[in-house]
Rosetta silent file (secondary structure, phi, psi, omega in degrees, C-alpha in Angstrom):
SEQUENCE: MEHQDLQAAFTQSQQELERAQQQIAELESLLAELPGIFERKFSQRLEPILERQRLLIAENERLQQGHPQLKPQSPERDEPLILPLQPEGRARVRPLWPEAA
SCORE:     score description
SCORE:     0.000 S_00000001
   1 L     0.000  -38.908 -179.267  -20.385   23.782  -52.307 S_00000001
   2 H   -63.061  -38.042  179.328  -17.909   25.928  -50.441 S_00000001
   3 H   -62.735  -40.519  179.195  -20.647   27.240  -48.175 S_00000001
   4 H   -66.456  -38.583  178.351  -21.605   23.691  -47.158 S_00000001
   5 H   -64.064  -41.664  179.164  -17.966   22.860  -46.395 S_00000001
   6 H   -66.114  -41.057  179.386  -17.683   25.950  -44.228 S_00000001
   7 H   -64.052  -42.503  179.441  -20.954   25.142  -42.482 S_00000001
   8 H   -65.127  -42.550  178.999  -19.807   21.549  -41.808 S_00000001
   9 H   -64.752  -39.987  178.219  -16.447   22.755  -40.509 S_00000001
  10 H   -63.658  -45.261  179.068  -18.213   25.310  -38.307 S_00000001
  11 H   -62.178  -43.781  179.051  -20.592   22.664  -36.922 S_00000001
  12 H   -63.658  -41.347  178.728  -17.683   20.298  -36.274 S_00000001
  13 H   -63.975  -39.754  178.129  -15.737   23.081  -34.527 S_00000001
  14 H   -63.337  -41.760  179.833  -18.776   23.882  -32.364 S_00000001
  15 H   -64.975  -42.088  177.998  -19.085   20.219  -31.346 S_00000001
  16 H   -64.047  -39.646  177.985  -15.395   20.039  -30.512 S_00000001
  17 H   -63.184  -43.595  178.615  -15.703   23.236  -28.484 S_00000001
  18 H   -62.598  -42.329  178.057  -18.668   21.817  -26.562 S_00000001
  19 H   -63.408  -42.165  179.822  -16.752   18.583  -25.846 S_00000001
  20 H   -64.759  -41.433  178.613  -13.733   20.597  -24.698 S_00000001
  21 H   -65.552  -38.243  177.688  -15.912   22.780  -22.454 S_00000001
  22 H   -65.777  -42.545  179.028  -17.560   19.680  -20.993 S_00000001
  23 H   -64.459  -40.308  177.681  -14.151   18.109  -20.364 S_00000001
  24 H   -62.060  -43.055  179.317  -12.937   21.327  -18.707 S_00000001
  25 H   -61.921  -42.394  178.802  -16.020   21.346  -16.460 S_00000001
  26 H   -64.287  -43.254  179.861  -15.374   17.695  -15.473 S_00000001
  27 H   -65.901  -38.841  177.036  -11.698   18.417  -14.747 S_00000001
  28 H   -64.435  -37.206  177.797  -12.592   21.475  -12.670 S_00000001
  29 H   -64.533  -44.807  177.669  -15.034   19.348  -10.699 S_00000001
  30 H   -62.931  -40.923  179.466  -12.331   16.746  -10.042 S_00000001
  31 H   -61.986  -38.146  178.717   -9.895   19.487   -9.101 S_00000001
  32 H   -66.459  -27.378 -179.166  -12.396   20.852   -6.577 S_00000001
  33 H   -82.196  -17.738 -174.859  -12.595   17.377   -4.982 S_00000001
  34 H   -56.232  -47.021  179.791   -8.824   16.979   -4.566 S_00000001
  35 H   -56.923  -40.432  178.456   -8.456   18.732   -1.182 S_00000001
  36 H   -65.750  -39.764  178.843  -11.144   16.478    0.300 S_00000001
  37 H   -63.717  -46.728  179.523   -9.533   13.376   -1.190 S_00000001
  38 H   -62.896  -39.668  179.912   -6.118   14.313    0.196 S_00000001
  39 H   -64.337  -43.473  178.670   -7.618   15.088    3.595 S_00000001
  40 H   -63.769  -44.415 -179.968   -9.406   11.712    3.739 S_00000001
  41 H   -62.884  -42.585  179.066   -6.265    9.841    2.656 S_00000001
  42 H   -62.255  -44.426  179.444   -4.168   11.722    5.224 S_00000001
  43 H   -62.527  -40.680  178.979   -6.703   10.953    7.959 S_00000001
  44 H   -62.788  -39.814  179.699   -6.756    7.279    6.984 S_00000001
  45 H   -76.140  -30.643 -177.782   -2.973    7.078    7.225 S_00000001
  46 H   -78.138  -29.050 -175.340   -2.827    9.131   10.419 S_00000001
  47 H   -54.604  -50.361  179.864   -5.517    7.136   12.237 S_00000001
  48 H   -65.438  -31.294  178.635   -3.373    4.056   13.048 S_00000001
  49 H   -67.295  -44.071  178.467   -0.504    6.289   14.159 S_00000001
  50 H   -64.793  -38.055  178.129   -2.770    8.208   16.541 S_00000001
  51 H   -64.982  -42.913  178.436   -4.206    4.955   17.872 S_00000001
  52 H   -62.471  -41.835  178.569   -0.697    3.602   18.465 S_00000001
  53 H   -62.038  -43.650  178.874    0.234    6.849   20.234 S_00000001
  54 H   -60.554  -43.473  179.363   -2.864    6.605   22.426 S_00000001
  55 H   -64.902  -40.175  178.865   -1.996    3.013   23.344 S_00000001
  56 H   -65.998  -39.556  177.858    1.607    3.944   24.141 S_00000001
  57 H   -64.171  -44.186  179.368    0.491    6.832   26.353 S_00000001
  58 H   -63.247  -42.525  179.122   -1.947    4.543   28.196 S_00000001
  59 H   -65.158  -40.507  178.001    0.761    1.880   28.617 S_00000001
  60 H   -61.038  -45.919  178.814    3.218    4.513   29.859 S_00000001
  61 H   -62.722  -40.501  178.959    0.705    5.766   32.430 S_00000001
  62 H   -63.198  -43.371  179.290   -0.012    2.195   33.520 S_00000001
  63 H   -65.587  -39.485 -179.738    3.688    1.481   33.958 S_00000001
  64 H   -66.186  -34.998  178.520    4.230    4.708   35.877 S_00000001
  65 H   -69.251  -35.403 -178.717    1.404    3.855   38.278 S_00000001
  66 H   -81.052  -24.180 -177.237    2.856    0.414   38.893 S_00000001
  67 L  -132.965   95.592 -177.149    6.464    1.589   39.252 S_00000001
  68 H   -57.817  -26.307 -179.965    6.907    4.942   41.020 S_00000001
  69 H   -69.263  -16.432  179.609   10.581    5.008   39.972 S_00000001
  70 H   -84.872   -7.910 -178.712    9.471    5.319   36.341 S_00000001
  71 L   -68.060  152.985 -179.806    7.705    8.619   36.979 S_00000001
  72 L   -56.168  141.982 -177.541    9.358   11.728   35.532 S_00000001
  73 L   -78.236  160.902  178.978   12.144   13.031   37.720 S_00000001
  74 L   -69.368  157.709 -176.795   12.064   16.354   39.476 S_00000001
  75 H   -57.764  -28.847 -179.834   13.618   19.365   37.671 S_00000001
  76 H   -67.834  -20.009  175.054   16.680   19.345   39.955 S_00000001
  77 H  -102.656   57.724 -173.984   17.640   15.970   38.413 S_00000001
  78 L   -90.141   32.834  178.805   17.567   17.365   34.929 S_00000001
  79 L   -78.301  146.932  178.136   20.459   15.254   33.677 S_00000001
  80 L   -70.450  147.603  176.665   20.053   13.664   30.251 S_00000001
  81 L   -82.394  120.820 -179.878   19.310    9.964   30.134 S_00000001
  82 L  -119.157  121.311 -178.559   22.233    8.184   28.486 S_00000001
  83 L   -75.427  147.250 -177.614   21.811    4.549   27.655 S_00000001
  84 L   -67.501   -1.750 -179.816   24.703    2.208   28.435 S_00000001
  85 L   -76.613  -11.715 -179.201   24.959    1.250   24.744 S_00000001
  86 L   -76.562  147.626  178.841   27.082    4.327   24.015 S_00000001
  87 L   -61.702  148.800  179.874   30.871    3.856   23.883 S_00000001
  88 L   -62.491  152.390  176.242   32.767    4.664   27.059 S_00000001
  89 L    89.437  -16.087 -179.412   34.296    8.091   27.402 S_00000001
  90 L   -78.324  -40.744 -178.471   31.589    9.936   25.462 S_00000001
  91 L  -162.395  162.140  177.457   29.418   10.772   28.430 S_00000001
  92 L   -73.049  133.285 -179.528   28.641    9.779   31.965 S_00000001
  93 L   -95.473  129.123  177.090   26.173    6.885   32.112 S_00000001
  94 L  -115.747  144.657 -176.841   23.419    7.134   34.667 S_00000001
  95 L   -63.905  150.148  177.378   21.192    4.159   35.527 S_00000001
  96 L   -66.245  -40.072  179.936   17.730    3.940   34.016 S_00000001
  97 L  -116.587  106.247 -178.993   16.194    3.190   37.419 S_00000001
  98 L   -61.250  149.826  178.020   17.859    5.151   40.225 S_00000001
  99 L   -66.163  142.342  178.009   18.577    3.296   43.433 S_00000001
 100 L   -68.188  133.261 -177.565   15.972    3.800   46.138 S_00000001
 101 L   -84.258    0.000    0.000   17.292    6.247   48.759 S_00000001
């Protein structure tokens, strides 16, 4: 009787081992897929941002073509742009659109 109990326990242990090995194989497979999943998710989230950036660049170029004063200034006018919303006394405010000379 003892031999049969040992044989049954051995068979049950083998089945559990096989299930555990199968589960490990499935988890390793999922783990191997993770970099691709993260890359796809990142690309999906990045896509609208890149599209918005492309549209903003195109709009900026369009505005610069229509308004020569909006084009980047020459290096000799390398002063920082300070918006008039800052409190007085912090810095000198320069106009957004310089007067035509």
